[in-house]
PAZASE-438434 format. One record per residue (C-alpha): z, y, x. Coordinates in steps of 0.02 Angstrom, whole numbers. Layout:
REM PAZASE-438434
{w = Z; v = Y; u = X};
...
This chain:
REM PAZASE-438434
{w = -1462; v = 444; u = -1552};
{w = -1483; v = 628; u = -1513};
{w = -1597; v = 702; u = -1382};
{w = -1524; v = 790; u = -1230};
{w = -1533; v = 959; u = -1318};
{w = -1438; v = 895; u = -1471};
{w = -1590; v = 884; u = -1585};
{w = -1640; v = 734; u = -1688};
{w = -1762; v = 610; u = -1616};
{w = -1940; v = 632; u = -1674};
{w = -1941; v = 466; u = -1765};
{w = -1802; v = 517; u = -1884};
{w = -1889; v = 681; u = -1925};
{w = -2053; v = 590; u = -1954};
{w = -1965; v = 467; u = -2069};
{w = -1893; v = 610; u = -2172};
{w = -2065; v = 692; u = -2185};
{w = -2141; v = 528; u = -2243};
{w = -2006; v = 505; u = -2374};
{w = -2032; v = 680; u = -2441};
{w = -2222; v = 668; u = -2438};
{w = -2235; v = 498; u = -2521};
{w = -2097; v = 534; u = -2646};
{w = -2183; v = 693; u = -2701};
{w = -2350; v = 602; u = -2706};
{w = -2275; v = 468; u = -2819};
{w = -2205; v = 600; u = -2937};
{w = -2371; v = 693; u = -2945};
{w = -2470; v = 533; u = -2974};
{w = -2353; v = 476; u = -3113};
{w = -2360; v = 648; u = -3195};
{w = -2551; v = 644; u = -3188};
{w = -2551; v = 470; u = -3265};
{w = -2437; v = 531; u = -3405};
{w = -2550; v = 681; u = -3436};
{w = -2704; v = 570; u = -3437};
{w = -2630; v = 447; u = -3561};
{w = -2570; v = 592; u = -3669};
{w = -2741; v = 674; u = -3672};
{w = -2822; v = 509; u = -3718};
{w = -2691; v = 476; u = -3853};
{w = -2709; v = 648; u = -3931};
{w = -2898; v = 629; u = -3927};
{w = -2884; v = 462; u = -4019};
{w = -2772; v = 537; u = -4155};
{w = -2915; v = 644; u = -4225};
{w = -2805; v = 791; u = -4275};
{w = -2652; v = 705; u = -4350};
{w = -2533; v = 848; u = -4313};
{w = -2368; v = 760; u = -4344};
{w = -2405; v = 618; u = -4223};
{w = -2487; v = 737; u = -4097};
{w = -2326; v = 838; u = -4087};
{w = -2227; v = 679; u = -4056};
{w = -2345; v = 620; u = -3919};
{w = -2345; v = 790; u = -3833};
{w = -2155; v = 801; u = -3844};
{w = -2135; v = 628; u = -3769};
{w = -2258; v = 669; u = -3629};
{w = -2170; v = 833; u = -3589};
{w = -2003; v = 743; u = -3585};
{w = -2069; v = 608; u = -3468};
{w = -2149; v = 733; u = -3348};
{w = -1997; v = 846; u = -3343};
{w = -1875; v = 701; u = -3323};
{w = -1974; v = 623; u = -3180};
{w = -1993; v = 787; u = -3088};
{w = -1812; v = 838; u = -3114};
{w = -1749; v = 669; u = -3057};
{w = -1851; v = 678; u = -2896};
{w = -1796; v = 855; u = -2857};
{w = -1614; v = 816; u = -2896};
{w = -1611; v = 661; u = -2787};
{w = -1698; v = 755; u = -2646};
{w = -1574; v = 899; u = -2656};
{w = -1422; v = 785; u = -2655};
{w = -1495; v = 686; u = -2510};
{w = -1526; v = 844; u = -2408};
{w = -1351; v = 909; u = -2445};
{w = -1268; v = 745; u = -2397};
{w = -1368; v = 737; u = -2235};
{w = -1321; v = 916; u = -2190};
{w = -1137; v = 882; u = -2225};
{w = -1139; v = 722; u = -2122};
{w = -1217; v = 814; u = -1976};
{w = -1084; v = 949; u = -1981};
{w = -939; v = 827; u = -1992};
{w = -995; v = 702; u = -1860};
{w = -929; v = 730; u = -1685};
{w = -1058; v = 774; u = -1553};
{w = -1122; v = 624; u = -1454};
{w = -1133; v = 623; u = -1267};
């Protein structure tokens, strides 16, 4: 339901802020966990270069995939919401 001036109700805007905030927090926390496990793993390898490269490559892939997935889903969600707002008839 829209307010008298045609804007969204505060609750819907708050919900969107919470989704963005907690989604980004989850991505950051998972990336930090991946980095922590990677640092510990590389430290335990004691200089084995071949395995270290594999661990670092896997960690970089996991971090970039997680971050890209979040940003892609967020972008598509924002685009779909904007298109739905434009195409819906105004409510009285």
